[in-house]
C-alpha positions in Angstrom: -3.9 16.1 -154.9 -1.4 18.8 -155.7 -0.9 21.5 -153.0 1.4 24.4 -153.6 4.7 24.2 -151.6 4.1 27.6 -150.2 0.9 26.5 -148.4 2.5 23.3 -147.1 5.7 24.9 -146.0 5.4 28.7 -146.1 4.4 29.1 -142.5 7.2 26.8 -141.2 9.8 28.5 -143.4 8.6 31.9 -142.3 8.8 30.8 -138.7 12.4 29.6 -139.2 13.4 32.8 -141.0 11.8 35.0 -138.3 13.7 33.1 -135.6 17.0 33.4 -137.5 16.5 37.1 -138.0 15.5 37.7 -134.4 18.6 35.8 -133.1 20.8 37.8 -135.5 19.3 41.1 -134.3 19.7 40.2 -130.7 23.3 39.1 -131.2 24.0 42.5 -132.6 22.1 44.2 -129.8 22.8 42.0 -126.8 22.0 44.7 -124.3 18.3 44.9 -125.4 16.3 43.5 -122.5 13.8 41.9 -125.0 16.7 39.7 -126.2 17.5 37.9 -123.0 15.4 34.9 -123.8 16.7 34.3 -127.3 20.3 34.9 -126.5 20.1 31.9 -124.1 18.5 29.7 -126.7 21.0 27.3 -128.3 18.5 25.7 -130.8 15.0 25.9 -132.1 13.4 22.7 -133.2 10.3 21.7 -135.0 9.0 18.1 -135.6 7.4 17.2 -138.9 6.3 14.3 -141.1 8.4 13.0 -144.0 6.3 14.9 -146.5 7.0 18.2 -144.7 10.7 17.4 -144.6 10.5 16.7 -148.3 8.8 20.0 -148.9 11.5 21.8 -146.9 14.2 20.0 -148.9 12.3 21.0 -152.1 13.0 24.6 -151.3 16.7 23.8 -150.8 18.0 21.2 -153.2 15.6 18.3 -153.7 17.0 17.1 -157.0 20.5 16.5 -155.5 19.3 15.2 -152.1 16.1 13.2 -152.6 17.0 10.9 -155.5 14.7 8.2 -154.4 11.5 10.2 -153.5 10.5 10.9 -150.0 13.0 11.0 -147.2 13.0 8.2 -144.6 10.9 8.7 -141.5 13.9 9.5 -139.3 15.3 12.1 -141.7 15.9 15.6 -140.5 17.2 19.0 -141.6 19.1 21.4 -139.5 19.7 25.1 -140.3 22.5 26.6 -138.3 23.2 30.3 -137.9 26.9 31.2 -137.8 28.7 34.5 -137.5 31.8 34.0 -139.8 34.7 36.4 -139.6 35.0 36.5 -143.4 31.4 36.7 -144.6 29.4 37.7 -141.5 26.2 36.0 -140.6 25.6 32.9 -142.6 23.6 29.7 -142.5 24.8 26.1 -142.8 22.2 23.6 -143.9 22.6 20.0 -142.8 20.7 16.9 -143.8 20.4 13.7 -141.8 19.1 10.9 -144.1 18.3 8.2 -141.5 19.0 7.1 -138.0 22.2 5.2 -139.0 23.6 8.2 -141.0 25.5 11.3 -139.9 24.5 14.9 -140.7 26.2 16.3 -143.8 26.2 19.8 -145.2 23.9 20.4 -148.2 24.3 24.2 -148.3 26.3 24.0 -151.5 23.4 22.4 -153.2 20.9 25.0 -152.0 19.4 27.1 -154.8 20.8 30.6 -154.8 23.7 29.9 -152.3 27.4 29.6 -153.3 28.1 26.1 -154.8 31.6 26.1 -153.4 30.9 26.6 -149.7 29.2 24.9 -146.8 28.0 28.4 -145.7 25.5 30.7 -147.3 25.6 34.4 -146.4 22.4 35.1 -144.4 21.2 38.0 -146.7 21.5 35.6 -149.7 19.7 32.8 -147.9 16.9 35.2 -146.8 16.4 36.6 -150.3 16.3 33.2 -152.0 13.9 31.9 -149.4 11.4 34.7 -149.9 10.2 33.0 -153.2 8.9 30.1 -151.2 6.8 32.2 -148.8 3.1 32.8 -149.6 2.3 36.5 -150.3 -0.8 36.2 -148.1 -1.5 32.8 -146.7 -5.0 33.9 -145.4 -5.9 35.0 -148.9 -4.5 31.8 -150.5 -6.6 29.8 -148.1 -9.9 31.5 -148.9 -12.5 29.2 -150.6 -12.1 28.7 -154.3 -14.7 27.5 -156.8 -13.5 23.9 -156.4 -13.5 22.8 -152.8 -10.4 21.0 -151.8 -10.7 20.0 -148.1 -7.1 18.9 -147.9 -5.9 22.4 -148.7 -8.2 23.9 -146.1 -6.8 21.5 -143.5 -3.3 22.5 -144.4 -4.3 26.2 -144.2 -5.7 25.6 -140.7 -2.4 24.1 -139.6 -0.5 27.0 -141.2 -2.7 29.5 -139.5 -2.2 27.8 -136.1 1.6 27.9 -136.6 1.6 31.6 -137.5 -0.7 32.6 -134.7 0.9 30.6 -131.9 4.6 31.4 -132.2 
């Protein structure tokens, strides 16, 4: 079964990007009363299976990070939003391989980001991430000639994520 990365991951990545953008906008407009809740938020977390973590890593730098296939069950990815004095808003991407490992930066391996820095300017990160988002997830999930029930189940999950956050 081969399912496009954008169906598996598109809705999660979109949710991540929307939260990053909203936090940035509210940091720039801290007096906006609609921002009070997100300005207090220190982190936003999602839980996922190893295959979803692998799909997320595939959008970043899977060749350099996942040399032995799927990540371990306890693996995790963190995407931090920073406001750097030299480059402005930027993200730092961290990978935690297993429970006995420490987080380490993988930003420099991320496709489209500077290879000499642990930080990727936010506008560059957003632009490079757009290629992994489905154009229209509802359209991509419409029935095709060949019925693939696994794709429809993933589409149901993606639809739930997009509609509930």
